[in-house]
N, CA, C, O and the ligand as a Tripos MOL2 file, in Angstrom:
@<TRIPOS>MOLECULE
protein
  273   271    69     0     0
PROTEIN
NO_CHARGES

@<TRIPOS>ATOM
      1 N          16.1610   -6.6810   -3.4000 N.3       1 MET1
      2 CA         14.9840   -5.9480   -3.3850 C.3       1 MET1
      3 C          13.9420   -6.4010   -2.3310 C.2       1 MET1
      4 O          13.7300   -7.6140   -2.3200 O.2       1 MET1
      5 N          13.4160   -5.8220   -1.6530 N.am      2 HIS2
      6 CA         12.5300   -6.1220   -0.5270 C.3       2 HIS2
      7 C          11.0450   -6.1130   -0.9800 C.2       2 HIS2
      8 O          10.5930   -5.2750   -1.7610 O.2       2 HIS2
      9 N          10.3460   -7.0940   -0.4350 N.am      3 GLU3
     10 CA          8.7930   -7.1070   -0.8630 C.3       3 GLU3
     11 C           8.0940   -7.0330    0.5910 C.2       3 GLU3
     12 O           8.3540   -7.7250    1.5750 O.2       3 GLU3
     13 N           7.1890   -6.0620    0.4670 N.am      4 THR4
     14 CA          6.1610   -6.0930    1.7210 C.3       4 THR4
     15 C           4.7830   -6.1940    1.3140 C.2       4 THR4
     16 O           4.4220   -5.4630    0.3920 O.2       4 THR4
     17 N           3.9740   -6.9570    1.8320 N.am      5 THR5
     18 CA          2.5330   -7.0930    1.6740 C.3       5 THR5
     19 C           1.8100   -6.5620    2.7770 C.2       5 THR5
     20 O           1.9640   -6.8870    3.9550 O.2       5 THR5
     21 N           1.0110   -5.7240    2.3240 N.am      6 LEU6
     22 CA          0.1380   -4.9680    3.4380 C.3       6 LEU6
     23 C          -1.2950   -5.2850    3.3850 C.2       6 LEU6
     24 O          -1.7700   -5.3940    2.2550 O.2       6 LEU6
     25 N          -2.1230   -5.4640    4.4550 N.am      7 GLN7
     26 CA         -3.2590   -5.7930    4.1700 C.3       7 GLN7
     27 C          -4.0330   -4.4820    4.4330 C.2       7 GLN7
     28 O          -3.7810   -3.8430    5.4550 O.2       7 GLN7
     29 N          -5.0990   -3.9900    3.4240 N.am      8 ILE8
     30 CA         -5.5860   -2.8630    3.3520 C.3       8 ILE8
     31 C          -6.9590   -2.9120    3.5020 C.2       8 ILE8
     32 O          -7.6360   -3.6940    2.8350 O.2       8 ILE8
     33 N          -7.4790   -2.0880    4.3810 N.am      9 SER9
     34 CA         -9.0050   -1.9240    4.4960 C.3       9 SER9
     35 C          -9.7200   -0.6970    4.1810 C.2       9 SER9
     36 O          -9.2180    0.4140    4.3570 O.2       9 SER9
     37 N         -10.9470   -0.8980    3.6950 N.am     10 GLY10
     38 CA        -11.6150    0.3400    3.3980 C.3      10 GLY10
     39 C         -11.6650    0.6200    1.8690 C.2      10 GLY10
     40 O         -12.1950    1.6390    1.4290 O.2      10 GLY10
     41 N         -11.0730   -0.3550    1.0540 N.am     11 MET11
     42 CA        -11.0830   -0.2540   -0.4490 C.3      11 MET11
     43 C         -12.3100   -0.6890   -0.9820 C.2      11 MET11
     44 O         -12.7000   -1.8240   -0.7070 O.2      11 MET11
     45 N         -13.0190    0.1000   -1.7520 N.am     12 THR12
     46 CA        -14.3510   -0.2460   -2.2130 C.3      12 THR12
     47 C         -14.5350   -0.4040   -3.8080 C.2      12 THR12
     48 O         -15.4200   -1.0970   -4.3090 O.2      12 THR12
     49 N         -13.5570    0.3460   -4.5520 N.am     13 CYS13
     50 CA        -13.5770    0.6060   -5.7230 C.3      13 CYS13
     51 C         -12.2750    0.7000   -6.6190 C.2      13 CYS13
     52 O         -11.2620    0.6330   -5.9220 O.2      13 CYS13
     53 N         -12.0640    0.8150   -7.7570 N.am     14 ASN14
     54 CA        -11.0200    0.9790   -8.4650 C.3      14 ASN14
     55 C         -10.3960    2.5050   -8.0950 C.2      14 ASN14
     56 O          -9.1930    2.7670   -8.1010 O.2      14 ASN14
     57 N         -11.3150    3.3080   -7.8220 N.am     15 HIS15
     58 CA        -10.8380    4.7800   -7.3490 C.3      15 HIS15
     59 C          -9.8280    4.4510   -6.0120 C.2      15 HIS15
     60 O          -8.6610    4.8410   -5.9730 O.2      15 HIS15
     61 N         -10.3760    3.7890   -5.0980 N.am     16 CYS16
     62 CA         -9.6770    3.3800   -3.9260 C.3      16 CYS16
     63 C          -8.3980    2.7240   -4.3090 C.2      16 CYS16
     64 O          -7.3810    3.1000   -3.7270 O.2      16 CYS16
     65 N          -8.3170    1.7990   -5.2060 N.am     17 VAL17
     66 CA         -7.1810    1.1810   -5.6340 C.3      17 VAL17
     67 C          -6.2130    2.1790   -6.1970 C.2      17 VAL17
     68 O          -5.0130    2.0850   -5.9400 O.2      17 VAL17
     69 N          -6.6710    3.0830   -6.9200 N.am     18 MET18
     70 CA         -5.5870    4.1140   -7.6590 C.3      18 MET18
     71 C          -5.1600    4.9410   -6.5020 C.2      18 MET18
     72 O          -3.9740    5.2700   -6.4700 O.2      18 MET18
     73 N          -6.0470    5.3730   -5.4290 N.am     19 SER19
     74 CA         -5.4190    6.3710   -4.6940 C.3      19 SER19
     75 C          -4.5040    5.5850   -3.6620 C.2      19 SER19
     76 O          -3.4810    6.1760   -3.3170 O.2      19 SER19
     77 N          -4.7130    4.4820   -3.1900 N.am     20 VAL20
     78 CA         -3.7780    3.5210   -2.4140 C.3      20 VAL20
     79 C          -2.2170    3.4970   -3.2140 C.2      20 VAL20
     80 O          -1.1220    3.8160   -2.7490 O.2      20 VAL20
     81 N          -2.5590    3.0080   -4.5470 N.am     21 THR21
     82 CA         -1.3610    2.8840   -5.3560 C.3      21 THR21
     83 C          -0.4710    4.0440   -5.4230 C.2      21 THR21
     84 O           0.7280    3.9760   -5.1510 O.2      21 THR21
     85 N          -1.1620    5.2610   -5.8410 N.am     22 LYS22
     86 CA         -0.4720    6.4510   -5.9090 C.3      22 LYS22
     87 C           0.2140    6.9420   -4.4600 C.2      22 LYS22
     88 O           1.3870    7.3130   -4.4150 O.2      22 LYS22
     89 N          -0.5140    6.9060   -3.4720 N.am     23 THR23
     90 CA          0.1310    7.0450   -2.1090 C.3      23 THR23
     91 C           1.2590    6.2150   -1.7750 C.2      23 THR23
     92 O           2.2200    6.7170   -1.1930 O.2      23 THR23
     93 N           1.2400    5.0440   -2.0730 N.am     24 LEU24
     94 CA          2.4800    4.1830   -1.9240 C.3      24 LEU24
     95 C           3.4070    4.4560   -2.7870 C.2      24 LEU24
     96 O           4.5820    4.4050   -2.4240 O.2      24 LEU24
     97 N           3.1160    4.7540   -3.9270 N.am     25 GLN25
     98 CA          4.1820    5.3670   -5.0530 C.3      25 GLN25
     99 C           4.9730    6.4870   -4.6530 C.2      25 GLN25
    100 O           6.1430    6.6190   -5.0120 O.2      25 GLN25
    101 N           4.2870    7.4090   -3.8210 N.am     26 LYS26
    102 CA          5.2820    8.4570   -3.7350 C.3      26 LYS26
    103 C           6.0630    8.4080   -2.5220 C.2      26 LYS26
    104 O           6.7430    9.3830   -2.2020 O.2      26 LYS26
    105 N           6.0270    7.3800   -1.8300 N.am     27 ILE27
    106 CA          7.1940    7.2920   -0.6140 C.3      27 ILE27
    107 C           8.4130    6.7810   -1.4450 C.2      27 ILE27
    108 O           8.5050    5.9020   -2.3020 O.2      27 ILE27
    109 N           9.4040    7.7230   -0.8360 N.am     28 PRO28
    110 CA         10.7240    7.3970   -1.3930 C.3      28 PRO28
    111 C          11.2960    5.9700   -0.9810 C.2      28 PRO28
    112 O          11.1390    5.5530    0.1670 O.2      28 PRO28
    113 N          11.9940    5.2020   -1.9990 N.am     29 GLY29
    114 CA         12.3740    3.9950   -1.7470 C.3      29 GLY29
    115 C          11.3960    3.0210   -2.2230 C.2      29 GLY29
    116 O          11.7270    1.8410   -2.0990 O.2      29 GLY29
    117 N          10.1470    3.3010   -2.7920 N.am     30 VAL30
    118 CA          9.2560    2.2130   -3.2920 C.3      30 VAL30
    119 C           9.2500    2.3940   -4.7060 C.2      30 VAL30
    120 O           9.0040    3.4520   -5.2850 O.2      30 VAL30
    121 N           9.5740    1.1520   -5.2970 N.am     31 ASP31
    122 CA          9.7630    0.9250   -6.8810 C.3      31 ASP31
    123 C           8.5340    0.4060   -7.4760 C.2      31 ASP31
    124 O           8.3020    0.7590   -8.6320 O.2      31 ASP31
    125 N           7.7310   -0.3460   -6.9080 N.am     32 ASN32
    126 CA          6.6440   -1.0540   -7.5150 C.3      32 ASN32
    127 C           5.6500   -1.2250   -6.5150 C.2      32 ASN32
    128 O           5.9550   -1.5660   -5.3720 O.2      32 ASN32
    129 N           4.2320   -0.9640   -6.9470 N.am     33 VAL33
    130 CA          3.2000   -1.3210   -6.0360 C.3      33 VAL33
    131 C           2.1080   -2.1070   -7.0380 C.2      33 VAL33
    132 O           1.8170   -1.8290   -8.2010 O.2      33 VAL33
    133 N           1.6550   -3.0810   -6.2660 N.am     34 GLN34
    134 CA          0.3870   -3.8860   -6.9870 C.3      34 GLN34
    135 C          -0.6290   -3.9650   -5.9270 C.2      34 GLN34
    136 O          -0.4080   -4.5820   -4.8850 O.2      34 GLN34
    137 N          -1.6920   -3.3830   -6.1530 N.am     35 VAL35
    138 CA         -2.7640   -3.4030   -5.1970 C.3      35 VAL35
    139 C          -3.9530   -4.3710   -5.8090 C.2      35 VAL35
    140 O          -4.3370   -4.3510   -6.9780 O.2      35 VAL35
    141 N          -4.4250   -5.1840   -4.8030 N.am     36 ASP36
    142 CA         -5.4240   -6.1310   -5.2140 C.3      36 ASP36
    143 C          -6.6950   -5.9180   -4.3570 C.2      36 ASP36
    144 O          -6.7360   -6.1980   -3.1590 O.2      36 ASP36
    145 N          -7.8230   -5.3550   -5.1250 N.am     37 LEU37
    146 CA         -8.9420   -5.0830   -4.6110 C.3      37 LEU37
    147 C          -9.6050   -6.0940   -3.9280 C.2      37 LEU37
    148 O         -10.0470   -5.8620   -2.8030 O.2      37 LEU37
    149 N          -9.7510   -7.3030   -4.5040 N.am     38 SER38
    150 CA        -10.6980   -8.4150   -4.0230 C.3      38 SER38
    151 C         -10.0130   -9.0180   -2.6710 C.2      38 SER38
    152 O         -10.6850   -9.3460   -1.6930 O.2      38 SER38
    153 N          -8.6040   -9.1240   -2.7360 N.am     39 LYS39
    154 CA         -7.9700   -9.5200   -1.6850 C.3      39 LYS39
    155 C          -7.7560   -8.5300   -0.7080 C.2      39 LYS39
    156 O          -7.5060   -8.8840    0.4450 O.2      39 LYS39
    157 N          -7.8220   -7.2930   -1.0190 N.am     40 GLY40
    158 CA         -7.5120   -6.1460   -0.0860 C.3      40 GLY40
    159 C          -6.0810   -6.2440    0.3000 C.2      40 GLY40
    160 O          -5.7410   -6.2440    1.4830 O.2      40 GLY40
    161 N          -5.1520   -6.3370   -0.7880 N.am     41 GLU41
    162 CA         -3.8610   -6.4280   -0.4940 C.3      41 GLU41
    163 C          -3.1270   -5.4120   -1.3970 C.2      41 GLU41
    164 O          -3.4860   -5.0250   -2.5090 O.2      41 GLU41
    165 N          -1.9520   -5.0340   -0.6520 N.am     42 ALA42
    166 CA         -0.8760   -4.2300   -1.5530 C.3      42 ALA42
    167 C           0.3250   -4.8550   -1.3880 C.2      42 ALA42
    168 O           0.8060   -5.0230   -0.2680 O.2      42 ALA42
    169 N           0.9320   -5.2660   -2.5340 N.am     43 VAL43
    170 CA          2.5090   -5.6510   -2.6380 C.3      43 VAL43
    171 C           3.3230   -4.7640   -3.0590 C.2      43 VAL43
    172 O           3.2350   -4.3180   -4.2030 O.2      43 VAL43
    173 N           4.1720   -4.4000   -2.2670 N.am     44 VAL44
    174 CA          5.1130   -3.2190   -2.4830 C.3      44 VAL44
    175 C           6.4160   -3.6400   -2.5170 C.2      44 VAL44
    176 O           6.8740   -4.2560   -1.5550 O.2      44 VAL44
    177 N           7.1080   -3.3890   -3.5240 N.am     45 ARG45
    178 CA          8.5590   -3.4950   -3.7890 C.3      45 ARG45
    179 C           9.4520   -2.4060   -3.8910 C.2      45 ARG45
    180 O           9.3020   -1.4790   -4.6870 O.2      45 ARG45
    181 N          10.6070   -2.5440   -2.8920 N.am     46 GLY46
    182 CA         11.3860   -1.3540   -2.7280 C.3      46 GLY46
    183 C          11.9360   -1.4820   -1.2060 C.2      46 GLY46
    184 O          11.5890   -2.3830   -0.4430 O.2      46 GLY46
    185 N          12.7780   -0.5200   -0.9050 N.am     47 ASN47
    186 CA         13.5280   -0.4970    0.3010 C.3      47 ASN47
    187 C          12.9680    0.5140    1.3620 C.2      47 ASN47
    188 O          13.6350    0.8780    2.3300 O.2      47 ASN47
    189 N          11.5070    1.0010    1.0680 N.am     48 ALA48
    190 CA         10.9850    1.7460    2.1130 C.3      48 ALA48
    191 C          10.5360    1.1640    3.2520 C.2      48 ALA48
    192 O          10.0240    0.0520    3.1290 O.2      48 ALA48
    193 N          10.6180    1.7470    4.5470 N.am     49 PRO49
    194 CA         10.3400    1.2000    5.6150 C.3      49 PRO49
    195 C           8.6850    0.8740    5.7050 C.2      49 PRO49
    196 O           7.8330    1.7160    5.4220 O.2      49 PRO49
    197 N           8.4100   -0.3930    6.1160 N.am     50 ALA50
    198 CA          6.9650   -0.8590    6.2260 C.3      50 ALA50
    199 C           6.1720    0.2550    7.1880 C.2      50 ALA50
    200 O           4.9780    0.4730    6.9860 O.2      50 ALA50
    201 N           6.7790    0.8310    8.0650 N.am     51 GLU51
    202 CA          5.9130    1.7360    8.9500 C.3      51 GLU51
    203 C           5.6450    2.9950    8.1190 C.2      51 GLU51
    204 O           4.6000    3.5930    8.3790 O.2      51 GLU51
    205 N           6.3650    3.4390    7.2470 N.am     52 ALA52
    206 CA          6.1350    4.4420    6.3060 C.3      52 ALA52
    207 C           4.9510    4.1430    5.4850 C.2      52 ALA52
    208 O           4.0860    5.0100    5.3630 O.2      52 ALA52
    209 N           4.8370    3.0510    4.9380 N.am     53 MET53
    210 CA          3.6430    2.5070    4.0240 C.3      53 MET53
    211 C           2.3460    2.6150    4.8270 C.2      53 MET53
    212 O           1.3290    3.1100    4.3400 O.2      53 MET53
    213 N           2.4190    2.1000    6.1690 N.am     54 VAL54
    214 CA          1.1760    1.9100    6.8330 C.3      54 VAL54
    215 C           0.7320    3.4110    7.1620 C.2      54 VAL54
    216 O          -0.4280    3.8030    7.0360 O.2      54 VAL54
    217 N           1.7800    4.1880    7.5930 N.am     55 ALA55
    218 CA          1.3870    5.4650    7.9590 C.3      55 ALA55
    219 C           0.7870    6.3440    6.8200 C.2      55 ALA55
    220 O          -0.1410    7.1340    6.9920 O.2      55 ALA55
    221 N           1.4870    6.0960    5.5150 N.am     56 ALA56
    222 CA          0.9530    6.9260    4.5260 C.3      56 ALA56
    223 C          -0.5760    6.5080    4.0080 C.2      56 ALA56
    224 O          -1.3510    7.3670    3.5880 O.2      56 ALA56
    225 N          -0.8760    5.2970    4.0730 N.am     57 VAL57
    226 CA         -1.8590    4.7200    3.7400 C.3      57 VAL57
    227 C          -3.0620    5.0100    4.6240 C.2      57 VAL57
    228 O          -4.1920    5.1840    4.1680 O.2      57 VAL57
    229 N          -2.7520    5.0510    5.9140 N.am     58 LYS58
    230 CA         -3.8380    5.5200    6.8720 C.3      58 LYS58
    231 C          -4.0470    6.9670    6.6890 C.2      58 LYS58
    232 O          -5.1880    7.4260    6.6460 O.2      58 LYS58
    233 N          -2.9820    7.7190    6.5770 N.am     59 ALA59
    234 CA         -3.2920    9.1420    6.1240 C.3      59 ALA59
    235 C          -4.0340    9.5340    4.9840 C.2      59 ALA59
    236 O          -4.5630   10.6430    4.9090 O.2      59 ALA59
    237 N          -4.1010    8.6200    4.0330 N.am     60 ALA60
    238 CA         -5.0340    8.7280    2.7610 C.3      60 ALA60
    239 C          -6.2970    7.9700    3.3090 C.2      60 ALA60
    240 O          -7.0910    7.5760    2.4550 O.2      60 ALA60
    241 N          -6.5700    7.7280    4.5860 N.am     61 GLY61
    242 CA         -8.0180    7.2870    4.7250 C.3      61 GLY61
    243 C          -8.3180    5.9810    4.8830 C.2      61 GLY61
    244 O          -9.4580    5.6570    5.2150 O.2      61 GLY61
    245 N          -7.3810    5.0920    4.6760 N.am     62 TYR62
    246 CA         -7.6420    3.5280    4.6120 C.3      62 TYR62
    247 C          -6.8600    2.9030    5.7330 C.2      62 TYR62
    248 O          -5.9390    3.5150    6.2750 O.2      62 TYR62
    249 N          -7.2330    1.6420    6.1000 N.am     63 GLY63
    250 CA         -6.7510    0.9500    7.1740 C.3      63 GLY63
    251 C          -5.5640    0.2310    6.5000 C.2      63 GLY63
    252 O          -5.6460   -0.1640    5.3370 O.2      63 GLY63
    253 N          -4.4070    0.0620    7.2900 N.am     64 ALA64
    254 CA         -3.3330   -0.8590    6.7160 C.3      64 ALA64
    255 C          -2.5390   -1.6350    7.9160 C.2      64 ALA64
    256 O          -2.3920   -1.1310    9.0300 O.2      64 ALA64
    257 N          -2.1150   -2.7450    7.6000 N.am     65 GLU65
    258 CA         -1.2290   -3.1120    8.6060 C.3      65 GLU65
    259 C          -0.3300   -4.1960    7.9240 C.2      65 GLU65
    260 O          -0.8070   -4.8240    6.9790 O.2      65 GLU65
    261 N           0.9500   -4.4520    8.3540 N.am     66 VAL66
    262 CA          1.7950   -5.4060    7.6550 C.3      66 VAL66
    263 C           1.5000   -6.7790    7.6140 C.2      66 VAL66
    264 O           1.3410   -7.2960    8.7200 O.2      66 VAL66
    265 N           1.3790   -7.5480    6.5730 N.am     67 LYS67
    266 CA          1.1170   -8.8150    6.6180 C.3      67 LYS67
    267 C           2.4160   -9.7360    6.4590 C.2      67 LYS67
    268 O           2.5110  -10.7650    7.1280 O.2      67 LYS67
    269 N           3.3020   -9.3910    5.6610 N.am     68 SER68
    270 CA          4.5930   -9.9930    5.6460 C.3      68 SER68
    271 C           5.5410   -9.2120    4.7420 C.2      68 SER68
    272 O           6.7060   -9.5830    4.6020 O.2      68 SER68
    273 CU        -13.1840    3.5860   -4.1430 Cu       69 CU69
@<TRIPOS>BOND
     1     1     2 1
     2     2     3 1
     3     3     4 2
     4     3     5 am
     5     5     6 1
     6     6     7 1
     7     7     8 2
     8     7     9 am
     9     9    10 1
    10    10    11 1
    11    11    12 2
    12    11    13 am
    13    13    14 1
    14    14    15 1
    15    15    16 2
    16    15    17 am
    17    17    18 1
    18    18    19 1
    19    19    20 2
    20    19    21 am
    21    21    22 1
    22    22    23 1
    23    23    24 2
    24    23    25 am
    25    25    26 1
    26    26    27 1
    27    27    28 2
    28    27    29 am
    29    29    30 1
    30    30    31 1
    31    31    32 2
    32    31    33 am
    33    33    34 1
    34    34    35 1
    35    35    36 2
    36    35    37 am
    37    37    38 1
    38    38    39 1
    39    39    40 2
    40    39    41 am
    41    41    42 1
    42    42    43 1
    43    43    44 2
    44    43    45 am
    45    45    46 1
    46    46    47 1
    47    47    48 2
    48    47    49 am
    49    49    50 1
    50    50    51 1
    51    51    52 2
    52    51    53 am
    53    53    54 1
    54    54    55 1
    55    55    56 2
    56    55    57 am
    57    57    58 1
    58    58    59 1
    59    59    60 2
    60    59    61 am
    61    61    62 1
    62    62    63 1
    63    63    64 2
    64    63    65 am
    65    65    66 1
    66    66    67 1
    67    67    68 2
    68    67    69 am
    69    69    70 1
    70    70    71 1
    71    71    72 2
    72    71    73 am
    73    73    74 1
    74    74    75 1
    75    75    76 2
    76    75    77 am
    77    77    78 1
    78    78    79 1
    79    79    80 2
    80    79    81 am
    81    81    82 1
    82    82    83 1
    83    83    84 2
    84    83    85 am
    85    85    86 1
    86    86    87 1
    87    87    88 2
    88    87    89 am
    89    89    90 1
    90    90    91 1
    91    91    92 2
    92    91    93 am
    93    93    94 1
    94    94    95 1
    95    95    96 2
    96    95    97 am
    97    97    98 1
    98    98    99 1
    99    99   100 2
   100    99   101 am
   101   101   102 1
   102   102   103 1
   103   103   104 2
   104   103   105 am
   105   105   106 1
   106   106   107 1
   107   107   108 2
   108   107   109 am
   109   109   110 1
   110   110   111 1
   111   111   112 2
   112   111   113 am
   113   113   114 1
   114   114   115 1
   115   115   116 2
   116   115   117 am
   117   117   118 1
   118   118   119 1
   119   119   120 2
   120   119   121 am
   121   121   122 1
   122   122   123 1
   123   123   124 2
   124   123   125 am
   125   125   126 1
   126   126   127 1
   127   127   128 2
   128   127   129 am
   129   129   130 1
   130   130   131 1
   131   131   132 2
   132   131   133 am
   133   133   134 1
   134   134   135 1
   135   135   136 2
   136   135   137 am
   137   137   138 1
   138   138   139 1
   139   139   140 2
   140   139   141 am
   141   141   142 1
   142   142   143 1
   143   143   144 2
   144   143   145 am
   145   145   146 1
   146   146   147 1
   147   147   148 2
   148   147   149 am
   149   149   150 1
   150   150   151 1
   151   151   152 2
   152   151   153 am
   153   153   154 1
   154   154   155 1
   155   155   156 2
   156   155   157 am
   157   157   158 1
   158   158   159 1
   159   159   160 2
   160   159   161 am
   161   161   162 1
   162   162   163 1
   163   163   164 2
   164   163   165 am
   165   165   166 1
   166   166   167 1
   167   167   168 2
   168   167   169 am
   169   169   170 1
   170   170   171 1
   171   171   172 2
   172   171   173 am
   173   173   174 1
   174   174   175 1
   175   175   176 2
   176   175   177 am
   177   177   178 1
   178   178   179 1
   179   179   180 2
   180   179   181 am
   181   181   182 1
   182   182   183 1
   183   183   184 2
   184   183   185 am
   185   185   186 1
   186   186   187 1
   187   187   188 2
   188   187   189 am
   189   189   190 1
   190   190   191 1
   191   191   192 2
   192   191   193 am
   193   193   194 1
   194   194   195 1
   195   195   196 2
   196   195   197 am
   197   197   198 1
   198   198   199 1
   199   199   200 2
   200   199   201 am
   201   201   202 1
   202   202   203 1
   203   203   204 2
   204   203   205 am
   205   205   206 1
   206   206   207 1
   207   207   208 2
   208   207   209 am
   209   209   210 1
   210   210   211 1
   211   211   212 2
   212   211   213 am
   213   213   214 1
   214   214   215 1
   215   215   216 2
   216   215   217 am
   217   217   218 1
   218   218   219 1
   219   219   220 2
   220   219   221 am
   221   221   222 1
   222   222   223 1
   223   223   224 2
   224   223   225 am
   225   225   226 1
   226   226   227 1
   227   227   228 2
   228   227   229 am
   229   229   230 1
   230   230   231 1
   231   231   232 2
   232   231   233 am
   233   233   234 1
   234   234   235 1
   235   235   236 2
   236   235   237 am
   237   237   238 1
   238   238   239 1
   239   239   240 2
   240   239   241 am
   241   241   242 1
   242   242   243 1
   243   243   244 2
   244   243   245 am
   245   245   246 1
   246   246   247 1
   247   247   248 2
   248   247   249 am
   249   249   250 1
   250   250   251 1
   251   251   252 2
   252   251   253 am
   253   253   254 1
   254   254   255 1
   255   255   256 2
   256   255   257 am
   257   257   258 1
   258   258   259 1
   259   259   260 2
   260   259   261 am
   261   261   262 1
   262   262   263 1
   263   263   264 2
   264   263   265 am
   265   265   266 1
   266   266   267 1
   267   267   268 2
   268   267   269 am
   269   269   270 1
   270   270   271 1
   271   271   272 2
@<TRIPOS>SUBSTRUCTURE
     1 MET1         2 RESIDUE 1 A MET
     2 HIS2         6 RESIDUE 1 A HIS
     3 GLU3        10 RESIDUE 1 A GLU
     4 THR4        14 RESIDUE 1 A THR
     5 THR5        18 RESIDUE 1 A THR
     6 LEU6        22 RESIDUE 1 A LEU
     7 GLN7        26 RESIDUE 1 A GLN
     8 ILE8        30 RESIDUE 1 A ILE
     9 SER9        34 RESIDUE 1 A SER
    10 GLY10       38 RESIDUE 1 A GLY
    11 MET11       42 RESIDUE 1 A MET
    12 THR12       46 RESIDUE 1 A THR
    13 CYS13       50 RESIDUE 1 A CYS
    14 ASN14       54 RESIDUE 1 A ASN
    15 HIS15       58 RESIDUE 1 A HIS
    16 CYS16       62 RESIDUE 1 A CYS
    17 VAL17       66 RESIDUE 1 A VAL
    18 MET18       70 RESIDUE 1 A MET
    19 SER19       74 RESIDUE 1 A SER
    20 VAL20       78 RESIDUE 1 A VAL
    21 THR21       82 RESIDUE 1 A THR
    22 LYS22       86 RESIDUE 1 A LYS
    23 THR23       90 RESIDUE 1 A THR
    24 LEU24       94 RESIDUE 1 A LEU
    25 GLN25       98 RESIDUE 1 A GLN
    26 LYS26      102 RESIDUE 1 A LYS
    27 ILE27      106 RESIDUE 1 A ILE
    28 PRO28      110 RESIDUE 1 A PRO
    29 GLY29      114 RESIDUE 1 A GLY
    30 VAL30      118 RESIDUE 1 A VAL
    31 ASP31      122 RESIDUE 1 A ASP
    32 ASN32      126 RESIDUE 1 A ASN
    33 VAL33      130 RESIDUE 1 A VAL
    34 GLN34      134 RESIDUE 1 A GLN
    35 VAL35      138 RESIDUE 1 A VAL
    36 ASP36      142 RESIDUE 1 A ASP
    37 LEU37      146 RESIDUE 1 A LEU
    38 SER38      150 RESIDUE 1 A SER
    39 LYS39      154 RESIDUE 1 A LYS
    40 GLY40      158 RESIDUE 1 A GLY
    41 GLU41      162 RESIDUE 1 A GLU
    42 ALA42      166 RESIDUE 1 A ALA
    43 VAL43      170 RESIDUE 1 A VAL
    44 VAL44      174 RESIDUE 1 A VAL
    45 ARG45      178 RESIDUE 1 A ARG
    46 GLY46      182 RESIDUE 1 A GLY
    47 ASN47      186 RESIDUE 1 A ASN
    48 ALA48      190 RESIDUE 1 A ALA
    49 PRO49      194 RESIDUE 1 A PRO
    50 ALA50      198 RESIDUE 1 A ALA
    51 GLU51      202 RESIDUE 1 A GLU
    52 ALA52      206 RESIDUE 1 A ALA
    53 MET53      210 RESIDUE 1 A MET
    54 VAL54      214 RESIDUE 1 A VAL
    55 ALA55      218 RESIDUE 1 A ALA
    56 ALA56      222 RESIDUE 1 A ALA
    57 VAL57      226 RESIDUE 1 A VAL
    58 LYS58      230 RESIDUE 1 A LYS
    59 ALA59      234 RESIDUE 1 A ALA
    60 ALA60      238 RESIDUE 1 A ALA
    61 GLY61      242 RESIDUE 1 A GLY
    62 TYR62      246 RESIDUE 1 A TYR
    63 GLY63      250 RESIDUE 1 A GLY
    64 ALA64      254 RESIDUE 1 A ALA
    65 GLU65      258 RESIDUE 1 A GLU
    66 VAL66      262 RESIDUE 1 A VAL
    67 LYS67      266 RESIDUE 1 A LYS
    68 SER68      270 RESIDUE 1 A SER
    69 CU69       273 GROUP 0 **** ****
């Protein structure tokens, strides 16, 4: 199982956390998503490509880059 950590910008509240979580969960190959509002991080487990995660989060209106 692969784990990808994304740095997410633009999240201000739990609604943002939910929308980023749902956005990432919709990507084929994503099994588990943990979003941390205070750290501005999303930890994604699954075999989806990181580029797809970044693109989906950006399309949802937030900033994203791959941390690890
Ligand atoms: Cu919000």
